[in-house]
C-alpha positions in Angstrom: 25.2 -1.9 10.3 24.9 1.4 12.3 21.5 2.3 13.7 21.2 5.3 11.3 21.6 2.9 8.3 18.8 0.7 9.7 16.5 3.7 10.0 17.2 4.8 6.4 16.6 1.2 5.2 13.4 0.9 7.2 12.1 4.2 6.0 12.8 3.3 2.3 11.2 -0.1 2.7 8.1 1.1 4.4 7.5 3.8 1.8 8.1 1.4 -1.1 5.8 -1.3 0.3 3.1 1.3 1.3 3.2 2.9 -2.2 3.0 -0.5 -3.9 -0.1 -1.3 -1.9 -1.6 2.0 -3.1 -2.0 3.2 0.5 -1.7 6.7 1.8 0.3 7.4 4.9 -2.9 7.9 6.8 -4.3 4.5 5.8 -1.2 2.8 7.0 -1.2 4.8 10.2 -4.8 3.8 10.8 -4.0 0.2 10.2 -1.1 0.1 12.7 -2.6 2.4 15.3 -0.1 5.3 14.9 -0.5 8.9 13.8 0.2 9.9 10.2 3.0 12.0 11.6 4.7 8.9 13.0 4.5 7.1 9.7 5.9 10.2 8.0 8.7 10.3 10.5 9.5 6.6 10.0 9.6 7.0 6.2 11.6 10.2 6.4 14.1 8.6 8.9 13.2 11.2 11.6 11.8 8.7 14.0 14.4 8.2 16.7 13.5 4.7 17.8 11.1 2.3 16.3 10.0 -0.3 18.8 9.5 -4.0 18.2 5.7 -3.7 18.4 5.6 -1.0 15.8 7.9 -3.1 13.5 5.5 -6.1 14.0 2.5 -4.0 13.1 4.2 -2.5 10.1 5.3 -5.9 8.8 1.8 -7.4 9.3 0.0 -4.5 7.6 2.4 -4.6 4.7 2.3 -8.4 4.4 6.0 -9.0 5.1 8.1 -10.3 7.9 10.0 -8.0 10.3 13.3 -9.2 8.8 12.1 -8.2 5.4 11.6 -4.6 6.6 15.3 -4.5 7.6 16.8 -6.7 4.9 18.9 -4.9 2.2 17.6 -7.1 -0.6 14.8 -5.7 -2.7 11.3 -6.8 -1.7 9.9 -9.3 -4.1 6.6 -10.9 -3.2 4.1 -12.3 -5.6 1.2 -10.7 -3.8 2.9 -7.3 -4.1 3.4 -7.8 -7.8 -0.3 -8.6 -8.2 -1.3 -5.5 -6.2 0.9 -3.3 -8.3 -0.5 -4.7 -11.6 -4.1 -4.3 -10.4 -3.4 -0.7 -9.2 -1.8 0.1 -12.6 -4.7 -1.4 -14.5 -7.3 0.4 -12.4 -5.6 3.7 -13.0 -5.5 3.1 -16.7 -9.2 2.3 -16.8 -10.0 5.4 -14.8 -8.0 7.5 -17.4 -9.9 5.7 -20.2 -13.2 6.6 -18.5 -12.2 10.2 -18.2 -11.1 10.3 -21.9 -14.4 8.6 -23.0 -16.5 11.0 -20.9 -14.7 14.0 -22.4 -15.3 12.6 -25.9 -19.0 12.2 -25.1 -18.7 8.4 -25.3 -20.8 7.8 -22.2 -21.2 4.1 -22.7 -17.5 3.7 -23.0 -17.0 5.9 -19.9 -19.4 3.8 -17.8 -17.8 0.6 -19.0 -14.3 1.7 -18.2 -15.4 3.1 -14.8 -17.1 -0.2 -14.0 -13.9 -2.1 -14.8 -11.9 0.3 -12.7 -14.3 -0.1 -9.8 -14.1 -3.9 -10.1 -10.3 -3.7 -10.0 -10.5 -1.5 -6.9 -12.7 -4.0 -5.2 -10.4 -6.9 -6.2 -7.4 -5.1 -4.8 -9.2 -4.5 -1.5 -10.2 -8.1 -1.2 -6.7 -9.2 -2.1 -5.2 -7.1 0.6 -7.6 -8.4 3.2 -6.6 -12.0 2.3 -2.9 -11.1 2.4 -3.4 -9.5 5.9 -5.1 -12.7 7.0 -8.4 -13.0 9.0 -6.6 -13.6 12.3 -3.9 -11.0 11.9 -3.7 -8.3 14.5 -3.9 -5.5 11.9 -6.7 -5.2 9.4 -5.6 -3.9 6.0 -6.9 -0.5 5.0 -9.5 -0.4 2.4 -9.9 2.0 -0.6 -6.3 2.6 -1.7 -7.4 3.6 -5.2 -7.7 7.0 -6.6 -10.9 8.2 -8.0 
């Protein structure tokens, strides 16, 4: 596989995994010790050379192996499926809270917001467990939208 193809694949995989975790480019950049511009360049395939250290940090932060970042098969990890489901549920409850508030159902809005906040906390804890307590990179916190 030519180097250009590897960079395209790496950029796609990083973007897919980062989005699935609900992280911004800045959160991923903070977790791996790079600038947001570097993460943007990796995802957009404009980064000329990605070193082994950067690959290791990306893999650790995203909860996959280095080979998984460069493998052509779609990423399928149970922890990632769970993070996606929790993120989708949290967003739905936030929409429910907004609708209830607009309908002057304040108890319903508070209840839906509480559920959404609980799901956000569950996702944060889940990502910390996936990153591991001894990992070199701590998972970013607060990937949810408010």
